[in-house]
C-alpha angles and dihedrals in degrees: 000000000000088000088055093055101268109140107172098064134129134190114243112203115224101046130239100336091056089047093050092052092046093050101038114123116262112243112230114228119204115238112270118236106189090191092063126079091244091052094057092085101029121122107239140131118297115289112248108258126196114209119216123186113205096159114143094026120115129213124325091020099079092047093050091051089048092052091044096054096034091064090059092060126098121224110287097022121113141205133208116215127187127197139169094213101111091210093058091090091065093037096054094048089050092046092051089050094052098041097040094241119147116245101213101177137359128184139159113209126167093347096307120111114212122189130179114206127189122205114236132194113277115258132194114264115264101250092189091059090050093046094049095048107129106154124114130227132187130192109211105201100153130071094198111130095231094049093046089053090050091049094054095041089057093043094052092044091056093045089051088063093055096259121141106243127196125192116196111197117202136171110334091008089072087075091067094062100044118122117253089222107043126180120239111268133182115254134173119239094273092051091050090049091053091047092054093048102040128071111274094220143335092292092063097053121127132221115257089229135025094011090147096194093315097313090105095055090045091055092046092055092045094051090046089053093049092050092047094245115154116255121241090254090054090048091053093052090047088054090052092050090048094055098249107166112231117197123188115210107240093205093057089047090057095046094048098040094245115156125208090240091063093060128084115273096244092057118104128202122243149144138228095286090057091054093044092055090057091045090055088061096044132084093199124057119174130186112203 
C-alpha cells in the first residue's frame, strides 16, 4: 500500500479476522427502561436493588418498612425485603395489588419470606373498580357470644345473596374460630396463661351482658334451640359451606399465644394488608 502511494497505514497483527472484528459496525442499543413493559426482557446491567431486613417484626411492621423504603425508589428500581412473619407473603401480594407496585418474586424458604418489588409509574386509580366494589368485610374483634352470632348471621346473609364475604378475626375474636378438639402444641408461659384465661372454643363464649356466671349464655342457647334458631357452631359451618373467607390476624395470634394448629382448618392466616385489600373491594365494612 505504501508502494502505491498510501501514507496513513498501519499493520494490524492477527490478519483479516482481527481486522474484521475491529472494524465491524457497532450496534446501537436502545436505552433500557426496566419500568416499562418493553424493558422487562431487555438485556442490561443489573437493576439497582435495595435490600430491607424486616425479620423479627410482626404485622404491620414489615408492611410499614416496605412502604417507607418503596417511597425512596425511582421508577424501575426495585427492593428485596425479607420477613419472618409468615403472613407477609399474603400481605405483600395484597399491598402490591393495591399500590400498583410489581411483585417480581416471592418465596418462603426456611421460615423466611423474601419478596422482590419493582416500582412502577404512578397511575390514576381505577374509578370503575371502586364504583363496582360490591363485596362485604367484617372485623370480628369481640368473643362475646351475642356479637359472634350477629357477625355470622350478617356474613351468611351477605353470602346468600352471592356477595364475596371476608371475616377478619383479631385479638379476642380469635377465640370464636378455635377448634373444639385441639392438638397439643408447645407454648411459652404467657401463651399458657392466655390459654387458661381465654375461652377454649366457641362453645365456651359468654354473653356481653347478663351472663350471670354462664347462666345467661346457657339460657341464650336454650332459647335459640327451642325457637329453632341455628347455633353459633351451625352458623360457622354454614359460613364455611357458603365460601366465606375467614382470616386470622397473625400479630394477634403471636400476642395471645394462639397457634395455627388450634384454629379451624378453613381459616387462613393474614395481616392488615390482606384485610385492607379486601376492604378496598368492598362497599360494606363492619367492626364487631
